[in-house]
N, CA, C and O atoms as a GROMACS GRO file, in nm:
protein
  592
    1MET      N    1  -2.078   2.352  -2.122
    1MET     CA    2  -1.918   2.246  -2.200
    1MET      C    3  -1.834   2.177  -2.060
    1MET      O    4  -1.779   2.217  -1.957
    2LYS      N    5  -1.869   2.031  -2.139
    2LYS     CA    6  -1.795   1.908  -2.182
    2LYS      C    7  -1.686   1.922  -2.096
    2LYS      O    8  -1.593   1.992  -2.136
    3ILE      N    9  -1.676   1.850  -1.941
    3ILE     CA   10  -1.480   1.867  -1.948
    3ILE      C   11  -1.464   1.742  -1.922
    3ILE      O   12  -1.562   1.682  -1.878
    4ILE      N   13  -1.308   1.652  -1.946
    4ILE     CA   14  -1.307   1.572  -1.847
    4ILE      C   15  -1.215   1.594  -1.759
    4ILE      O   16  -1.133   1.676  -1.801
    5LEU      N   17  -1.176   1.531  -1.586
    5LEU     CA   18  -1.141   1.598  -1.481
    5LEU      C   19  -0.982   1.494  -1.484
    5LEU      O   20  -0.982   1.372  -1.470
    6LEU      N   21  -0.845   1.588  -1.508
    6LEU     CA   22  -0.727   1.516  -1.531
    6LEU      C   23  -0.720   1.433  -1.430
    6LEU      O   24  -0.714   1.310  -1.422
    7LYS      N   25  -0.719   1.585  -1.299
    7LYS     CA   26  -0.700   1.599  -1.165
    7LYS      C   27  -0.814   1.583  -1.091
    7LYS      O   28  -0.934   1.595  -1.114
    8ASP      N   29  -0.743   1.550  -0.992
    8ASP     CA   30  -0.923   1.547  -0.814
    8ASP      C   31  -0.902   1.756  -0.814
    8ASP      O   32  -0.802   1.824  -0.789
    9VAL      N   33  -1.001   1.786  -0.841
    9VAL     CA   34  -1.075   1.936  -0.832
    9VAL      C   35  -1.142   1.942  -0.742
    9VAL      O   36  -1.257   1.906  -0.768
   10PRO      N   37  -1.113   1.994  -0.564
   10PRO     CA   38  -1.203   1.976  -0.449
   10PRO      C   39  -1.398   2.047  -0.516
   10PRO      O   40  -1.501   1.997  -0.471
   11THR      N   41  -1.399   2.159  -0.620
   11THR     CA   42  -1.530   2.170  -0.588
   11THR      C   43  -1.601   2.109  -0.699
   11THR      O   44  -1.724   2.117  -0.700
   12LEU      N   45  -1.522   2.032  -0.822
   12LEU     CA   46  -1.564   1.963  -0.907
   12LEU      C   47  -1.622   1.862  -0.888
   12LEU      O   48  -1.741   1.862  -0.921
   13GLY      N   49  -1.556   1.721  -0.819
   13GLY     CA   50  -1.478   1.608  -0.871
   13GLY      C   51  -1.302   1.529  -0.815
   13GLY      O   52  -1.207   1.564  -0.745
   14GLN      N   53  -1.344   1.403  -0.899
   14GLN     CA   54  -1.228   1.300  -0.902
   14GLN      C   55  -1.190   1.294  -0.979
   14GLN      O   56  -1.278   1.301  -1.065
   15ALA      N   57  -1.040   1.274  -1.049
   15ALA     CA   58  -1.000   1.226  -1.156
   15ALA      C   59  -1.091   1.162  -1.228
   15ALA      O   60  -1.160   1.089  -1.157
   16GLY      N   61  -1.125   1.160  -1.373
   16GLY     CA   62  -1.166   1.068  -1.435
   16GLY      C   63  -1.322   1.048  -1.446
   16GLY      O   64  -1.385   0.956  -1.500
   17GLU      N   65  -1.371   1.173  -1.373
   17GLU     CA   66  -1.491   1.210  -1.454
   17GLU      C   67  -1.544   1.331  -1.536
   17GLU      O   68  -1.482   1.438  -1.537
   18VAL      N   69  -1.642   1.316  -1.592
   18VAL     CA   70  -1.736   1.479  -1.695
   18VAL      C   71  -1.782   1.470  -1.604
   18VAL      O   72  -1.822   1.388  -1.521
   19ARG      N   73  -1.764   1.688  -1.650
   19ARG     CA   74  -1.852   1.727  -1.574
   19ARG      C   75  -1.905   1.892  -1.682
   19ARG      O   76  -1.815   1.950  -1.743
   20GLU      N   77  -2.019   1.936  -1.689
   20GLU     CA   78  -2.068   2.003  -1.742
   20GLU      C   79  -1.977   2.148  -1.691
   20GLU      O   80  -2.008   2.151  -1.572
   21VAL      N   81  -1.904   2.241  -1.708
   21VAL     CA   82  -1.869   2.387  -1.643
   21VAL      C   83  -1.954   2.470  -1.757
   21VAL      O   84  -2.036   2.439  -1.844
   22LYS      N   85  -1.898   2.577  -1.717
   22LYS     CA   86  -1.915   2.705  -1.818
   22LYS      C   87  -1.792   2.705  -1.870
   22LYS      O   88  -1.678   2.687  -1.828
   23GLU      N   89  -1.867   2.739  -2.017
   23GLU     CA   90  -1.644   2.748  -2.083
   23GLU      C   91  -1.610   2.861  -2.080
   23GLU      O   92  -1.526   2.853  -2.169
   24GLY      N   93  -1.607   2.967  -2.048
   24GLY     CA   94  -1.469   3.051  -1.934
   24GLY      C   95  -1.408   2.946  -1.845
   24GLY      O   96  -1.306   2.884  -1.875
   25TYR      N   97  -1.462   2.933  -1.762
   25TYR     CA   98  -1.414   2.862  -1.662
   25TYR      C   99  -1.334   2.738  -1.704
   25TYR      O  100  -1.228   2.716  -1.646
   26ALA      N  101  -1.395   2.629  -1.834
   26ALA     CA  102  -1.320   2.541  -1.808
   26ALA      C  103  -1.216   2.593  -1.942
   26ALA      O  104  -1.146   2.498  -1.976
   27HIS      N  105  -1.184   2.736  -2.037
   27HIS     CA  106  -1.121   2.749  -2.153
   27HIS      C  107  -0.966   2.856  -2.073
   27HIS      O  108  -0.850   2.881  -2.107
   28HIS      N  109  -1.038   2.884  -1.981
   28HIS     CA  110  -0.934   2.978  -1.873
   28HIS      C  111  -0.872   2.947  -1.715
   28HIS      O  112  -0.782   3.005  -1.655
   29TYR      N  113  -0.927   2.872  -1.689
   29TYR     CA  114  -0.847   2.755  -1.584
   29TYR      C  115  -0.798   2.690  -1.550
   29TYR      O  116  -0.685   2.685  -1.501
   30LEU      N  117  -0.921   2.576  -1.581
   30LEU     CA  118  -0.938   2.427  -1.566
   30LEU      C  119  -0.800   2.359  -1.670
   30LEU      O  120  -0.695   2.297  -1.649
   31ILE      N  121  -0.877   2.415  -1.795
   31ILE     CA  122  -0.750   2.305  -1.933
   31ILE      C  123  -0.606   2.449  -1.931
   31ILE      O  124  -0.498   2.422  -1.880
   32PRO      N  125  -0.616   2.502  -1.954
   32PRO     CA  126  -0.401   2.595  -1.892
   32PRO      C  127  -0.402   2.500  -1.700
   32PRO      O  128  -0.297   2.512  -1.637
   33ARG      N  129  -0.423   2.485  -1.688
   33ARG     CA  130  -0.365   2.477  -1.546
   33ARG      C  131  -0.372   2.307  -1.560
   33ARG      O  132  -0.302   2.282  -1.462
   34GLY      N  133  -0.403   2.196  -1.605
   34GLY     CA  134  -0.403   2.059  -1.631
   34GLY      C  135  -0.522   1.956  -1.610
   34GLY      O  136  -0.542   1.839  -1.641
   35LEU      N  137  -0.619   2.097  -1.518
   35LEU     CA  138  -0.676   2.014  -1.409
   35LEU      C  139  -0.826   1.936  -1.487
   35LEU      O  140  -0.922   1.882  -1.434
   36ALA      N  141  -0.786   1.964  -1.667
   36ALA     CA  142  -0.963   1.880  -1.774
   36ALA      C  143  -0.860   1.854  -1.861
   36ALA      O  144  -0.737   1.853  -1.859
   37ALA      N  145  -0.952   1.832  -1.940
   37ALA     CA  146  -0.935   1.834  -2.068
   37ALA      C  147  -1.039   1.850  -2.160
   37ALA      O  148  -1.132   1.789  -2.109
   38PRO      N  149  -1.082   1.901  -2.277
   38PRO     CA  150  -1.264   1.893  -2.349
   38PRO      C  151  -1.316   1.742  -2.363
   38PRO      O  152  -1.251   1.640  -2.383
   39ALA      N  153  -1.470   1.763  -2.345
   39ALA     CA  154  -1.488   1.644  -2.369
   39ALA      C  155  -1.513   1.581  -2.509
   39ALA      O  156  -1.625   1.538  -2.536
   40THR      N  157  -1.374   1.572  -2.633
   40THR     CA  158  -1.437   1.509  -2.756
   40THR      C  159  -1.490   1.382  -2.746
   40THR      O  160  -1.520   1.326  -2.640
   41THR      N  161  -1.501   1.332  -2.866
   41THR     CA  162  -1.528   1.170  -2.850
   41THR      C  163  -1.398   1.076  -2.878
   41THR      O  164  -1.416   0.960  -2.842
   42GLY      N  165  -1.280   1.101  -2.931
   42GLY     CA  166  -1.161   1.062  -2.919
   42GLY      C  167  -1.057   1.068  -2.776
   42GLY      O  168  -0.978   0.977  -2.747
   43ASN      N  169  -1.082   1.227  -2.672
   43ASN     CA  170  -1.097   1.196  -2.502
   43ASN      C  171  -1.114   1.128  -2.424
   43ASN      O  172  -1.041   1.087  -2.334
   44LEU      N  173  -1.316   1.086  -2.476
   44LEU     CA  174  -1.331   0.996  -2.348
   44LEU      C  175  -1.322   0.879  -2.425
   44LEU      O  176  -1.291   0.787  -2.350
   45GLN      N  177  -1.335   0.839  -2.548
   45GLN     CA  178  -1.266   0.661  -2.607
   45GLN      C  179  -1.154   0.652  -2.530
   45GLN      O  180  -1.131   0.555  -2.458
   46HIS      N  181  -1.079   0.751  -2.540
   46HIS     CA  182  -0.914   0.719  -2.375
   46HIS      C  183  -0.917   0.755  -2.275
   46HIS      O  184  -0.817   0.738  -2.206
   47LEU      N  185  -1.029   0.820  -2.221
   47LEU     CA  186  -1.068   0.778  -2.115
   47LEU      C  187  -1.144   0.673  -2.115
   47LEU      O  188  -1.129   0.677  -1.993
   48GLN      N  189  -1.202   0.595  -2.130
   48GLN     CA  190  -1.223   0.428  -2.146
   48GLN      C  191  -1.117   0.349  -2.071
   48GLN      O  192  -1.091   0.308  -1.958
   49GLU      N  193  -1.064   0.348  -2.209
   49GLU     CA  194  -0.998   0.276  -2.261
   49GLU      C  195  -0.890   0.277  -2.154
   49GLU      O  196  -0.839   0.166  -2.137
   50THR      N  197  -0.838   0.388  -2.065
   50THR     CA  198  -0.720   0.396  -1.973
   50THR      C  199  -0.795   0.340  -1.842
   50THR      O  200  -0.732   0.272  -1.761
   51LEU      N  201  -0.938   0.371  -1.822
   51LEU     CA  202  -0.981   0.308  -1.662
   51LEU      C  203  -1.006   0.201  -1.688
   51LEU      O  204  -1.022   0.149  -1.578
   52LYS      N  205  -1.027   0.102  -1.788
   52LYS     CA  206  -1.034   0.007  -1.828
   52LYS      C  207  -0.919  -0.046  -1.787
   52LYS      O  208  -0.935  -0.157  -1.735
   53ALA      N  209  -0.795  -0.005  -1.792
   53ALA     CA  210  -0.677  -0.108  -1.804
   53ALA      C  211  -0.678  -0.046  -1.645
   53ALA      O  212  -0.662  -0.136  -1.564
   54GLY      N  213  -0.693   0.075  -1.590
   54GLY     CA  214  -0.660   0.068  -1.455
   54GLY      C  215  -0.698  -0.021  -1.399
   54GLY      O  216  -0.641  -0.112  -1.337
   55GLN      N  217  -0.805   0.004  -1.419
   55GLN     CA  218  -0.972  -0.172  -1.365
   55GLN      C  219  -0.881  -0.303  -1.347
   55GLN      O  220  -0.840  -0.348  -1.240
   56ASP      N  221  -0.861  -0.349  -1.469
   56ASP     CA  222  -0.792  -0.445  -1.451
   56ASP      C  223  -0.629  -0.449  -1.390
   56ASP      O  224  -0.606  -0.564  -1.352
   57ARG      N  225  -0.521  -0.368  -1.370
   57ARG     CA  226  -0.396  -0.392  -1.309
   57ARG      C  227  -0.488  -0.355  -1.190
   57ARG      O  228  -0.419  -0.379  -1.090
   58GLU      N  229  -0.623  -0.303  -1.145
   58GLU     CA  230  -0.632  -0.292  -0.986
   58GLU      C  231  -0.666  -0.440  -0.963
   58GLU      O  232  -0.682  -0.466  -0.844
   59ALA      N  233  -0.683  -0.563  -1.065
   59ALA     CA  234  -0.771  -0.637  -1.044
   59ALA      C  235  -0.628  -0.730  -0.999
   59ALA      O  236  -0.642  -0.788  -0.891
   60ARG      N  237  -0.528  -0.745  -1.051
   60ARG     CA  238  -0.434  -0.809  -1.029
   60ARG      C  239  -0.370  -0.810  -0.953
   60ARG      O  240  -0.300  -0.902  -0.911
   61ILE      N  241  -0.383  -0.652  -0.902
   61ILE     CA  242  -0.281  -0.608  -0.778
   61ILE      C  243  -0.407  -0.699  -0.674
   61ILE      O  244  -0.391  -0.796  -0.601
   62THR      N  245  -0.490  -0.645  -0.696
   62THR     CA  246  -0.603  -0.760  -0.537
   62THR      C  247  -0.581  -0.884  -0.550
   62THR      O  248  -0.608  -0.959  -0.456
   63HIS      N  249  -0.526  -0.936  -0.672
   63HIS     CA  250  -0.539  -1.172  -0.691
   63HIS      C  251  -0.380  -1.143  -0.601
   63HIS      O  252  -0.354  -1.235  -0.524
   64HIS      N  253  -0.311  -1.066  -0.604
   64HIS     CA  254  -0.167  -1.074  -0.598
   64HIS      C  255  -0.169  -1.085  -0.437
   64HIS      O  256  -0.111  -1.162  -0.360
   65THR      N  257  -0.284  -0.951  -0.410
   65THR     CA  258  -0.280  -0.889  -0.262
   65THR      C  259  -0.309  -1.001  -0.168
   65THR      O  260  -0.244  -1.020  -0.066
   66LEU      N  261  -0.393  -1.063  -0.199
   66LEU     CA  262  -0.514  -1.190  -0.125
   66LEU      C  263  -0.454  -1.288  -0.158
   66LEU      O  264  -0.548  -1.366  -0.142
   67ASP      N  265  -0.403  -1.328  -0.181
   67ASP     CA  266  -0.280  -1.396  -0.234
   67ASP      C  267  -0.170  -1.435  -0.124
   67ASP      O  268  -0.168  -1.538  -0.056
   68LEU      N  269  -0.068  -1.318  -0.121
   68LEU     CA  270  -0.014  -1.310  -0.034
   68LEU      C  271   0.014  -1.283   0.159
   68LEU      O  272   0.090  -1.289   0.255
   69LYS      N  273  -0.091  -1.258   0.117
   69LYS     CA  274  -0.241  -1.252   0.250
   69LYS      C  275  -0.250  -1.370   0.325
   69LYS      O  276  -0.217  -1.378   0.443
   70ALA      N  277  -0.291  -1.457   0.260
   70ALA     CA  278  -0.356  -1.581   0.236
   70ALA      C  279  -0.189  -1.638   0.306
   70ALA      O  280  -0.186  -1.659   0.427
   71LYS      N  281  -0.077  -1.658   0.233
   71LYS     CA  282   0.049  -1.684   0.288
   71LYS      C  283   0.089  -1.647   0.398
   71LYS      O  284   0.128  -1.733   0.477
   72LEU      N  285   0.090  -1.517   0.432
   72LEU     CA  286   0.114  -1.420   0.569
   72LEU      C  287   0.056  -1.481   0.697
   72LEU      O  288   0.118  -1.521   0.795
   73GLU      N  289  -0.098  -1.481   0.674
   73GLU     CA  290  -0.163  -1.485   0.800
   73GLU      C  291  -0.123  -1.682   0.882
   73GLU      O  292  -0.095  -1.785   0.820
   74GLY      N  293  -0.134  -1.667   0.984
   74GLY     CA  294  -0.080  -1.764   1.015
   74GLY      C  295   0.096  -1.814   1.021
   74GLY      O  296   0.150  -1.909   1.076
   75LEU      N  297   0.145  -1.713   0.944
   75LEU     CA  298   0.292  -1.752   0.983
   75LEU      C  299   0.307  -1.717   1.106
   75LEU      O  300   0.245  -1.631   1.168
   76VAL      N  301   0.416  -1.805   1.149
   76VAL     CA  302   0.554  -1.787   1.242
   76VAL      C  303   0.668  -1.799   1.270
   76VAL      O  304   0.723  -1.900   1.314
   77VAL      N  305   0.735  -1.651   1.239
   77VAL     CA  306   0.866  -1.645   1.208
   77VAL      C  307   0.974  -1.640   1.379
   77VAL      O  308   0.938  -1.571   1.474
   78GLU      N  309   1.065  -1.701   1.380
   78GLU     CA  310   1.100  -1.651   1.469
   78GLU      C  311   1.248  -1.542   1.446
   78GLU      O  312   1.294  -1.465   1.362
   79VAL      N  313   1.270  -1.578   1.535
   79VAL     CA  314   1.382  -1.394   1.506
   79VAL      C  315   1.448  -1.433   1.670
   79VAL      O  316   1.376  -1.427   1.770
   80ARG      N  317   1.576  -1.469   1.675
   80ARG     CA  318   1.684  -1.436   1.765
   80ARG      C  319   1.731  -1.345   1.802
   80ARG      O  320   1.744  -1.252   1.723
   81ALA      N  321   1.778  -1.332   1.941
   81ALA     CA  322   1.813  -1.197   1.992
   81ALA      C  323   1.924  -1.240   2.066
   81ALA      O  324   1.963  -1.356   2.058
   82LYS      N  325   1.998  -1.130   2.162
   82LYS     CA  326   2.122  -1.210   2.232
   82LYS      C  327   2.029  -1.045   2.329
   82LYS      O  328   2.000  -0.929   2.299
   83ALA      N  329   2.011  -1.158   2.480
   83ALA     CA  330   1.937  -1.100   2.587
   83ALA      C  331   2.018  -1.113   2.729
   83ALA      O  332   2.129  -1.162   2.745
   84GLY      N  333   1.953  -1.070   2.804
   84GLY     CA  334   2.020  -1.071   2.942
   84GLY      C  335   1.952  -1.147   3.037
   84GLY      O  336   1.923  -1.261   3.002
   85GLU      N  337   1.911  -1.106   3.173
   85GLU     CA  338   1.854  -1.135   3.271
   85GLU      C  339   1.732  -1.115   3.242
   85GLU      O  340   1.734  -1.016   3.168
   86GLY      N  341   1.563  -1.170   3.263
   86GLY     CA  342   1.476  -1.137   3.273
   86GLY      C  343   1.467  -1.140   3.082
   86GLY      O  344   1.362  -1.083   3.056
   87GLY      N  345   1.512  -1.168   2.994
   87GLY     CA  346   1.449  -1.174   2.851
   87GLY      C  347   1.452  -1.036   2.846
   87GLY      O  348   1.356  -0.972   2.889
   88ARG      N  349   1.520  -0.997   2.811
   88ARG     CA  350   1.555  -0.840   2.796
   88ARG      C  351   1.632  -0.835   2.694
   88ARG      O  352   1.715  -0.926   2.692
   89LEU      N  353   1.635  -0.758   2.601
   89LEU     CA  354   1.699  -0.732   2.483
   89LEU      C  355   1.835  -0.661   2.443
   89LEU      O  356   1.831  -0.538   2.448
   90PHE      N  357   1.943  -0.714   2.408
   90PHE     CA  358   2.061  -0.604   2.404
   90PHE      C  359   2.059  -0.548   2.286
   90PHE      O  360   2.105  -0.613   2.192
   91GLY      N  361   2.007  -0.416   2.264
   91GLY     CA  362   2.021  -0.361   2.137
   91GLY      C  363   1.814  -0.422   2.128
   91GLY      O  364   1.750  -0.443   2.231
   92SER      N  365   1.747  -0.439   1.968
   92SER     CA  366   1.605  -0.508   1.962
   92SER      C  367   1.598  -0.556   1.884
   92SER      O  368   1.696  -0.578   1.813
   93VAL      N  369   1.472  -0.598   1.855
   93VAL     CA  370   1.468  -0.640   1.709
   93VAL      C  371   1.395  -0.538   1.668
   93VAL      O  372   1.302  -0.492   1.734
   94THR      N  373   1.439  -0.488   1.530
   94THR     CA  374   1.398  -0.408   1.433
   94THR      C  375   1.268  -0.487   1.294
   94THR      O  376   1.262  -0.607   1.269
   95ALA      N  377   1.197  -0.396   1.240
   95ALA     CA  378   1.135  -0.424   1.090
   95ALA      C  379   1.210  -0.449   0.989
   95ALA      O  380   1.148  -0.480   0.888
   96GLN      N  381   1.384  -0.444   0.976
   96GLN     CA  382   1.455  -0.560   0.882
   96GLN      C  383   1.445  -0.673   0.889
   96GLN      O  384   1.414  -0.751   0.799
   97ASP      N  385   1.488  -0.709   1.070
   97ASP     CA  386   1.504  -0.865   1.115
   97ASP      C  387   1.396  -0.935   1.095
   97ASP      O  388   1.400  -1.055   1.069
   98ILE      N  389   1.263  -0.854   1.109
   98ILE     CA  390   1.158  -0.881   1.054
   98ILE      C  391   1.154  -0.932   0.917
   98ILE      O  392   1.134  -1.050   0.885
   99ALA      N  393   1.177  -0.820   0.830
   99ALA     CA  394   1.184  -0.934   0.708
   99ALA      C  395   1.235  -0.978   0.671
   99ALA      O  396   1.205  -1.023   0.561
  100GLU      N  397   1.350  -1.004   0.726
  100GLU     CA  398   1.476  -1.084   0.702
  100GLU      C  399   1.414  -1.266   0.751
  100GLU      O  400   1.459  -1.366   0.696
  101ALA      N  401   1.334  -1.268   0.836
  101ALA     CA  402   1.327  -1.371   0.886
  101ALA      C  403   1.211  -1.415   0.811
  101ALA      O  404   1.233  -1.534   0.786
  102ILE      N  405   1.055  -1.368   0.743
  102ILE     CA  406   0.983  -1.378   0.673
  102ILE      C  407   1.065  -1.356   0.524
  102ILE      O  408   0.982  -1.325   0.438
  103ALA      N  409   1.148  -1.361   0.491
  103ALA     CA  410   1.262  -1.401   0.405
  103ALA      C  411   1.316  -1.546   0.382
  103ALA      O  412   1.332  -1.598   0.271
  104ARG      N  413   1.326  -1.568   0.427
  104ARG     CA  414   1.364  -1.725   0.483
  104ARG      C  415   1.283  -1.801   0.429
  104ARG      O  416   1.301  -1.880   0.336
  105LYS      N  417   1.152  -1.767   0.514
  105LYS     CA  418   1.021  -1.851   0.529
  105LYS      C  419   0.976  -1.882   0.294
  105LYS      O  420   0.892  -1.950   0.235
  106GLY      N  421   1.087  -1.788   0.248
  106GLY     CA  422   1.079  -1.785   0.083
  106GLY      C  423   0.939  -1.627   0.063
  106GLY      O  424   0.912  -1.563  -0.039
  107ILE      N  425   0.893  -1.617   0.173
  107ILE     CA  426   0.804  -1.466   0.153
  107ILE      C  427   0.901  -1.364   0.127
  107ILE      O  428   0.982  -1.341   0.217
  108GLU      N  429   0.908  -1.274  -0.021
  108GLU     CA  430   0.947  -1.148  -0.013
  108GLU      C  431   0.879  -1.033   0.043
  108GLU      O  432   0.767  -1.006   0.002
  109ILE      N  433   0.926  -0.973   0.119
  109ILE     CA  434   0.873  -0.846   0.179
  109ILE      C  435   0.924  -0.738   0.215
  109ILE      O  436   0.989  -0.763   0.316
  110SER      N  437   0.938  -0.539   0.166
  110SER     CA  438   0.969  -0.505   0.235
  110SER      C  439   0.995  -0.498   0.377
  110SER      O  440   0.928  -0.568   0.454
  111LYS      N  441   1.068  -0.436   0.411
  111LYS     CA  442   1.097  -0.343   0.551
  111LYS      C  443   0.996  -0.217   0.584
  111LYS      O  444   0.954  -0.161   0.685
  112LYS      N  445   0.982  -0.207   0.452
  112LYS     CA  446   0.924  -0.028   0.469
  112LYS      C  447   0.742  -0.088   0.505
  112LYS      O  448   0.672  -0.005   0.562
  113GLN      N  449   0.685  -0.211   0.474
  113GLN     CA  450   0.556  -0.252   0.470
  113GLN      C  451   0.582  -0.332   0.591
  113GLN      O  452   0.538  -0.432   0.532
  114ILE      N  453   0.627  -0.400   0.758
  114ILE     CA  454   0.627  -0.403   0.855
  114ILE      C  455   0.591  -0.293   0.914
  114ILE      O  456   0.665  -0.196   0.894
  115ASP      N  457   0.470  -0.273   1.000
  115ASP     CA  458   0.444  -0.128   1.052
  115ASP      C  459   0.483  -0.156   1.220
  115ASP      O  460   0.391  -0.207   1.283
  116LEU      N  461   0.561  -0.139   1.269
  116LEU     CA  462   0.673  -0.176   1.350
  116LEU      C  463   0.616  -0.019   1.432
  116LEU      O  464   0.652   0.085   1.376
  117PRO      N  465   0.535  -0.007   1.553
  117PRO     CA  466   0.568   0.112   1.591
  117PRO      C  467   0.716   0.191   1.700
  117PRO      O  468   0.768   0.302   1.711
  118GLU      N  469   0.732   0.054   1.759
  118GLU     CA  470   0.805   0.045   1.798
  118GLU      C  471   0.931  -0.096   1.832
  118GLU      O  472   0.901  -0.196   1.897
  119PRO      N  473   1.066  -0.072   1.773
  119PRO     CA  474   1.093  -0.210   1.796
  119PRO      C  475   1.120  -0.294   1.914
  119PRO      O  476   1.176  -0.229   2.002
  120ILE      N  477   1.100  -0.415   1.944
  120ILE     CA  478   1.068  -0.491   2.016
  120ILE      C  479   1.209  -0.491   2.097
  120ILE      O  480   1.318  -0.495   2.039
  121LYS      N  481   1.189  -0.484   2.264
  121LYS     CA  482   1.343  -0.526   2.339
  121LYS      C  483   1.304  -0.641   2.445
  121LYS      O  484   1.364  -0.649   2.552
  122ALA      N  485   1.188  -0.739   2.406
  122ALA     CA  486   1.181  -0.830   2.498
  122ALA      C  487   1.152  -0.929   2.450
  122ALA      O  488   1.108  -0.924   2.335
  123ALA      N  489   1.162  -1.067   2.520
  123ALA     CA  490   1.156  -1.234   2.417
  123ALA      C  491   1.066  -1.215   2.469
  123ALA      O  492   1.026  -1.159   2.571
  124GLY      N  493   1.023  -1.286   2.363
  124GLY     CA  494   0.840  -1.368   2.352
  124GLY      C  495   0.760  -1.355   2.231
  124GLY      O  496   0.815  -1.308   2.132
  125PHE      N  497   0.652  -1.386   2.226
  125PHE     CA  498   0.579  -1.369   2.126
  125PHE      C  499   0.438  -1.191   2.030
  125PHE      O  500   0.342  -1.124   2.066
  126TYR      N  501   0.516  -1.202   1.922
  126TYR     CA  502   0.441  -1.073   1.890
  126TYR      C  503   0.364  -1.065   1.800
  126TYR      O  504   0.410  -1.123   1.702
  127ARG      N  505   0.241  -1.009   1.778
  127ARG     CA  506   0.123  -0.972   1.653
  127ARG      C  507   0.272  -0.833   1.555
  127ARG      O  508   0.360  -0.756   1.595
  128VAL      N  509   0.214  -0.878   1.419
  128VAL     CA  510   0.312  -0.776   1.413
  128VAL      C  511   0.212  -0.704   1.249
  128VAL      O  512   0.138  -0.792   1.204
  129PRO      N  513   0.207  -0.620   1.197
  129PRO     CA  514   0.125  -0.605   1.089
  129PRO      C  515   0.173  -0.616   0.992
  129PRO      O  516   0.294  -0.635   1.005
  130VAL      N  517   0.123  -0.613   0.845
  130VAL     CA  518   0.223  -0.617   0.706
  130VAL      C  519   0.117  -0.541   0.645
  130VAL      O  520  -0.001  -0.576   0.651
  131ARG      N  521   0.160  -0.425   0.578
  131ARG     CA  522   0.086  -0.416   0.497
  131ARG      C  523   0.056  -0.418   0.349
  131ARG      O  524   0.134  -0.378   0.262
  132LEU      N  525  -0.022  -0.450   0.335
  132LEU     CA  526   0.024  -0.522   0.167
  132LEU      C  527  -0.014  -0.399   0.004
  132LEU      O  528   0.004  -0.382  -0.117
  133HIS      N  529  -0.080  -0.343   0.137
  133HIS     CA  530  -0.202  -0.290  -0.003
  133HIS      C  531  -0.212  -0.140   0.087
  133HIS      O  532  -0.147  -0.136   0.192
  134PRO      N  533  -0.302  -0.006   0.041
  134PRO     CA  534  -0.368   0.082   0.149
  134PRO      C  535  -0.424   0.004   0.183
  134PRO      O  536  -0.390  -0.029   0.296
  135LYS      N  537  -0.535  -0.076   0.124
  135LYS     CA  538  -0.642  -0.144   0.184
  135LYS      C  539  -0.616  -0.284   0.305
  135LYS      O  540  -0.666  -0.299   0.416
  136THR      N  541  -0.526  -0.364   0.238
  136THR     CA  542  -0.526  -0.426   0.273
  136THR      C  543  -0.405  -0.501   0.379
  136THR      O  544  -0.335  -0.574   0.309
  137SER      N  545  -0.381  -0.502   0.458
  137SER     CA  546  -0.250  -0.556   0.597
  137SER      C  547  -0.298  -0.745   0.641
  137SER      O  548  -0.401  -0.812   0.652
  138ALA      N  549  -0.214  -0.755   0.649
  138ALA     CA  550  -0.167  -0.907   0.731
  138ALA      C  551  -0.098  -0.907   0.842
  138ALA      O  552  -0.005  -0.827   0.844
  139MET      N  553  -0.129  -1.027   1.014
  139MET     CA  554  -0.104  -1.025   1.083
  139MET      C  555   0.067  -1.109   1.098
  139MET      O  556   0.096  -1.190   1.010
  140VAL      N  557   0.121  -1.093   1.160
  140VAL     CA  558   0.238  -1.234   1.123
  140VAL      C  559   0.289  -1.258   1.311
  140VAL      O  560   0.303  -1.174   1.399
  141GLU      N  561   0.297  -1.338   1.313
  141GLU     CA  562   0.366  -1.382   1.488
  141GLU      C  563   0.552  -1.431   1.446
  141GLU      O  564   0.630  -1.509   1.391
  142VAL      N  565   0.531  -1.318   1.521
  142VAL     CA  566   0.674  -1.285   1.571
  142VAL      C  567   0.739  -1.369   1.698
  142VAL      O  568   0.667  -1.340   1.793
  143ASN      N  569   0.841  -1.459   1.743
  143ASN     CA  570   0.882  -1.516   1.828
  143ASN      C  571   0.982  -1.522   1.839
  143ASN      O  572   1.058  -1.605   1.791
  144VAL      N  573   1.010  -1.411   1.922
  144VAL     CA  574   1.136  -1.349   1.923
  144VAL      C  575   1.232  -1.454   2.084
  144VAL      O  576   1.193  -1.474   2.198
  145VAL      N  577   1.341  -1.490   2.024
  145VAL     CA  578   1.358  -1.616   2.132
  145VAL      C  579   1.528  -1.564   2.157
  145VAL      O  580   1.623  -1.564   2.079
  146ALA      N  581   1.516  -1.517   2.307
  146ALA     CA  582   1.636  -1.476   2.324
  146ALA      C  583   1.753  -1.586   2.388
  146ALA      O  584   1.731  -1.655   2.487
  147THR      N  585   1.855  -1.587   2.326
  147THR     CA  586   2.042  -1.672   2.310
  147THR      C  587   2.122  -1.576   2.398
  147THR      O  588   2.094  -1.464   2.441
  148ALA      N  589   2.267  -1.682   2.420
  148ALA     CA  590   2.284  -1.570   2.540
  148ALA      C  591   2.398  -1.532   2.491
  148ALA      O  592   2.462  -1.442   2.546
   0.00000   0.00000   0.00000
């Protein structure tokens, strides 16, 4: 019996794939659990439409992500923080501070997209990765300036 996988099944394949399985396995396990649907002509047509819409959406997201990456690459943002002697900061520069500095340049980024392993505690230049998409990230230069 031909089925369309609705979810990833480790022994069969990925969601959206069409597979041939035994009828009992399909009727008693896969279909009742919502893991698969029978591969009727209507379901196959719906699958094709869904895949095409998903590809179009992914292409738009990728295009937007690459535009954003081009804007962020080479961008230098300045963050001012109070510091004591030797450039040691009182407190630290967090992902929120960096997101606000990028927003002042006209680019909206969530603090969750900034991959800062630990807060910045000293003045200087830092390269900070920004996750734009699971497969794409950009590096932003952050200049932490100590103020009195």
